[in-house]
C-alpha positions, 0 to 999 in steps of 0.5 A: 329354721334354727341353727343348733351347734353340733353338741346341741343337735346331737343332744336334741336327736338323742332326746328324741330317740329316748322319747320314741323308746318311752312307754310313759314319759313325764314332763316337769316344768319350771319358770324358765319355760314361761320366761319366753312368754314374758313372765319373769323367773325367780332366780335369775341374777339381776332379773329374777323376781327375788333379785328385787324382793325378799320372798319372805317379806312379800310372798309369804302366808303370813305377810298375806295375812297381816298386810295383804295390801303389801302382797298385793302391791308386789303381785300386781306386775306379775299378775298383769304379766301372767294375765296377758301372757300367751303360750310360747312354741315350747308350750304348744309343742308339749300339747302336741306331744300329749295329744300324740300320746307320748307324754302321760302328764305334765308336772309344773311349778308354774302358776300361769296356766300357759300349758292349759291354754296351749291345750295340755289336758293332764297338768299337775300344778304343784304351786297352785293356779291363777285360775281361781281365788278363795275367800280367806274368811268364808272360803268361797271360791271364784273364777279369777278372770274378772277379778284379776282383770280389775285388779291389774287395771285398777290395783283394787284388792279383790274382795269376796262377793259373799262376805266382802273379806280379802280373796287370796289367789289359789297360788302357793305362798311361802309357809303353805303346804303343797296341795296334797292331791297334786303332790300324790299324783306328781310322785305316782307320775315320777315313780311310774315314768320310764322318761322324765323331761325337765324344762326350765327348772333350777331344781332348787325348791324342794320337794318338787326338785326331788321328783326327778331323783325318784324317777332316777331311782326306779330306772328312768331316763332324764332329759334336762333343758335349762339355761343354768346347771342343776344338781342332776345334770351329772345324772341326766342322759341328755342336757340341753343348755338352750332356750326351751322355746327353741329346742323343745319344738325341735325335739317334738318335731323329731319325735313325731315326724322323724 
């Protein structure tokens, strides 16, 4: 059993109490939730993806259009990590919480589909998904599993089975708009919730970073579980600066079993 500091223990208990009182809780997750599953985040000093590469040079829509081989060269290690990753204890705990009817939706900035692999059903993917690829020429969409498996193993750029043009992973690159349907669903969930739990997000990337403020402005409670400070820590009811894979299961256990 994990031993927490007195301060963390108190925050976990308080967060569980807020969940027990909540009627419409929503979860917002970022890259920090998936780092325990072996997927690097983007902004951690020294280890984040943007500590090694300039995002606009490797992960922008313009780079993909003009030099797709450069994007895929950068993307291959990340695709391998995502392809082989498994949900961690926090993902499983959130799926339990949803199954018990304690959360209405998970809004995620992650593209790794680990929420779905853990069994979560209502997942709003703000930055796209690795589940599908779409042709840049004829817009034919394919299931990503086979194509990504080959790409990870050989480095071969995936091509459309219909017109032989490059297939683009259905993830949102710099310079692309968020999926409109997902954005509308996320805003609706944020505005209707009475509790928002933010996990593993620095809350630095707009417009998603503004969703907790939308919830707060309508009277919702806010819980933040993240290893670093966010701009909304001062507004949160509870802040837990610990590993999400440890603290989220602890919160969920108390919500479901007292």
